[in-house]
MIGU-412486 format. One record per residue (C-alpha): x, y, z; chain. Coordinates in nm, 3 decimals, decimal comma, padded with zeros to 5 digits, m for minus. Layout:
<rs>
R       xx       yy       zz  guza
R        X        Y        Z     A
...
</rs>
This chain:
<rs>
R       xx       yy       zz  guza
R   05,970   05,227   05,448     A
R   05,776   04,915   05,546     A
R   05,720   04,626   05,307     A
R   05,387   04,661   05,126     A
R   05,379   04,339   04,927     A
R   05,488   04,271   04,569     A
R   05,470   04,557   04,320     A
R   05,292   04,414   04,012     A
R   05,398   04,701   03,784     A
R   05,766   04,651   03,866     A
R   05,735   04,275   03,813     A
R   05,560   04,321   03,475     A
R   05,830   04,569   03,362     A
R   06,097   04,322   03,469     A
R   05,931   04,040   03,270     A
R   05,895   04,246   02,951     A
R   06,222   04,440   02,962     A
R   06,456   04,171   03,095     A
R   06,318   03,820   03,068     A
R   06,137   03,827   02,734     A
R   06,391   04,063   02,575     A
R   06,708   03,876   02,676     A
R   06,613   03,522   02,777     A
R   06,307   03,445   02,562     A
R   06,312   03,220   02,258     A
R   06,158   03,321   01,926     A
R   05,891   03,067   01,825     A
R   05,621   03,039   01,562     A
R   05,277   03,017   01,721     A
R   05,030   02,821   01,510     A
R   04,694   02,928   01,651     A
R   04,408   02,692   01,575     A
R   04,126   02,877   01,397     A
R   03,871   02,616   01,286     A
R   03,820   02,298   01,087     A
R   03,635   02,245   00,763     A
R   03,333   02,020   00,750     A
R   03,409   01,658   00,680     A
R   03,232   01,401   00,466     A
R   03,351   01,060   00,584     A
R   03,152   00,886   00,310     A
R   03,346   01,074   00,042     A
R   03,679   01,015   00,218     A
R   03,727   01,377   00,331     A
R   03,839   01,431   00,688     A
R   03,813   01,761   00,868     A
R   04,106   01,988   00,791     A
R   04,233   02,211   01,070     A
R   04,318   02,572   00,983     A
R   04,585   02,771   01,165     A
R   04,714   03,125   01,165     A
R   05,085   03,174   01,227     A
R   05,252   03,446   01,429     A
R   05,603   03,496   01,565     A
R   05,608   03,537   01,944     A
R   05,858   03,519   02,229     A
R   05,834   03,232   02,476     A
R   06,020   03,131   02,792     A
R   06,072   02,754   02,811     A
R   06,116   02,570   03,137     A
R   06,482   02,463   03,124     A
R   06,411   02,115   03,257     A
R   06,140   01,898   03,103     A
R   05,917   01,711   03,340     A
R   06,023   01,366   03,229     A
R   05,770   01,147   03,395     A
R   05,676   00,807   03,264     A
R   05,329   00,713   03,149     A
R   05,175   00,371   03,096     A
R   05,042   00,284   02,751     A
R   04,928  m00,046   02,600     A
R   05,271  m00,063   02,433     A
R   05,454  m00,023   02,766     A
R   05,608   00,261   02,964     A
R   05,680   00,576   02,763     A
R   05,865   00,890   02,869     A
R   05,622   01,181   02,862     A
R   05,858   01,476   02,791     A
R   05,621   01,756   02,892     A
R   05,758   02,112   02,925     A
R   05,607   02,428   03,061     A
R   05,622   02,748   02,860     A
R   05,547   03,110   02,950     A
R   05,413   03,349   02,687     A
R   05,243   03,686   02,674     A
R   04,964   03,534   02,463     A
R   04,695   03,294   02,583     A
R   04,755   02,961   02,406     A
R   04,468   02,725   02,329     A
R   04,446   02,346   02,349     A
R   04,479   02,286   01,974     A
R   04,759   02,537   01,923     A
R   05,114   02,447   01,829     A
R   05,456   02,605   01,879     A
R   05,741   02,558   01,633     A
R   06,078   02,606   01,805     A
R   06,415   02,523   01,645     A
R   06,235   02,340   01,365     A
R   06,052   02,110   01,610     A
R   05,678   02,097   01,658     A
R   05,531   02,120   02,011     A
R   05,162   02,069   02,092     A
R   04,991   02,269   02,365     A
R   04,863   02,014   02,617     A
R   04,673   02,243   02,857     A
R   04,473   02,560   02,875     A
R   04,689   02,860   02,960     A
R   04,698   02,965   03,324     A
R   04,729   03,337   03,382     A
R   05,002   03,453   03,617     A
R   04,836   03,784   03,701     A
R   05,121   03,942   03,892     A
R   05,368   03,890   03,604     A
R   05,118   03,947   03,321     A
R   05,202   03,620   03,144     A
R   05,035   03,288   03,060     A
R   05,181   02,949   03,149     A
R   05,101   02,638   02,942     A
R   05,218   02,279   02,921     A
R   05,355   02,163   02,587     A
R   05,466   01,829   02,452     A
R   05,696   01,742   02,163     A
R   05,479   01,642   01,868     A
R   05,515   01,506   01,520     A
R   05,526   01,757   01,229     A
</rs>
């Protein structure tokens, strides 16, 4: 039988049955919903609202530890990539092992595997 290219159904089954089931990490996804109106004169800032959901994520085992220049000097960036079955947004957050991670990019769809890949960065709680 000649090679006919990658089989997307087999690859999607492999991702859901093997990778997410046995290798994935359980995280809390804080999905940004909206912000309330602010009144700077009264001292009220906009308050972001989130919905929380437990999902499974695959973290890149090695962070991309590049250095960035800031006015305070060179700082290690510590950006990871994460794969999820849900499309993450720019203002979303992931809570993993009690640590808060901010989503730093729009999710990119990996169509053949049926997953979304995003860049995240360790953030402050």
